[in-house]
C-alpha positions as a Markdown table, in Angstrom:
| # | Residue | x | y | z |
|---|---|---|---|---|
| 1 | Unk | 12.9 | -11.7 | -24.5 |
| 2 | Unk | 13.1 | -9.0 | -21.8 |
| 3 | Unk | 11.1 | -9.4 | -18.7 |
| 4 | Unk | 9.2 | -6.3 | -17.7 |
| 5 | Unk | 9.8 | -5.3 | -14.1 |
| 6 | Unk | 6.6 | -5.5 | -12.0 |
| 7 | Unk | 5.0 | -2.3 | -10.8 |
| 8 | Unk | 5.0 | -2.1 | -7.0 |
| 9 | Unk | 1.7 | -2.6 | -5.4 |
| 10 | Unk | 1.1 | -0.6 | -2.2 |
| 11 | Unk | -1.6 | -1.4 | 0.4 |
| 12 | Unk | -3.6 | 1.5 | 1.9 |
| 13 | Unk | -6.2 | 1.6 | 4.6 |
| 14 | Unk | -9.3 | 3.9 | 4.2 |
| 15 | Unk | -9.5 | 6.6 | 6.8 |
| 16 | Unk | -13.3 | 6.4 | 6.8 |
| 17 | Unk | -14.4 | 2.7 | 6.5 |
| 18 | Unk | -11.1 | 0.9 | 7.3 |
| 19 | Unk | -11.2 | -1.1 | 4.0 |
| 20 | Unk | -7.8 | -2.2 | 2.7 |
| 21 | Unk | -7.1 | -1.0 | -0.9 |
| 22 | Unk | -4.2 | -2.1 | -3.1 |
| 23 | Unk | -3.1 | 0.6 | -5.6 |
| 24 | Unk | -0.7 | 0.7 | -8.4 |
| 25 | Unk | 0.9 | 3.7 | -10.0 |
| 26 | Unk | -1.7 | 5.6 | -12.0 |
| 27 | Unk | -4.7 | 4.3 | -10.1 |
| 28 | Unk | -7.2 | 6.8 | -8.7 |
| 29 | Unk | -6.3 | 7.6 | -5.1 |
| 30 | Unk | -9.6 | 6.9 | -3.4 |
| 31 | Unk | -11.3 | 4.0 | -1.5 |
| 32 | Unk | -12.9 | 1.4 | -3.7 |
| 33 | Unk | -15.6 | 0.7 | -1.2 |
| 34 | Unk | -16.8 | 4.1 | -0.1 |
| 35 | Unk | -15.0 | 6.6 | -2.3 |
| 36 | Unk | -13.3 | 8.4 | 0.6 |
| 37 | Unk | -10.0 | 10.1 | -0.6 |
| 38 | Unk | -8.0 | 9.9 | 2.7 |
| 39 | Unk | -6.0 | 6.7 | 2.6 |
| 40 | Unk | -3.2 | 5.7 | 5.1 |
| 41 | Unk | -0.2 | 3.7 | 3.9 |
| 42 | Unk | -0.3 | 0.3 | 5.7 |
| 43 | Unk | 2.9 | -0.4 | 7.6 |
| 44 | Unk | 4.7 | -3.6 | 7.0 |
| 45 | Unk | 6.3 | -5.3 | 10.0 |
| 46 | Unk | 9.9 | -6.1 | 9.6 |
| 47 | Unk | 12.3 | -7.6 | 12.1 |
| 48 | Unk | 15.2 | -5.3 | 12.9 |
| 49 | Unk | 18.5 | -6.9 | 13.5 |
| 50 | Unk | 20.7 | -4.9 | 15.9 |
| 51 | Unk | 24.2 | -6.3 | 16.2 |
| 52 | Unk | 25.3 | -6.9 | 19.8 |
| 53 | Unk | 28.8 | -5.5 | 20.5 |
C-alpha cells in the first residue's frame, strides 16, 4: 500500500472582498464569494532564528 502524497493547499485573500480562499492545484483561480480574479497569496508568519556570533 502506497500512501499518496497530499496536494499542497494554499490560502489566498481576495483583492475585492477580502474573503480567504483555499485553492488546490487545478482549481479555478477566482474568489468563491464574489468571483473576482485577483487573489493575493496569504503570508505565513515564521520565526526566524538568527545565530548570535
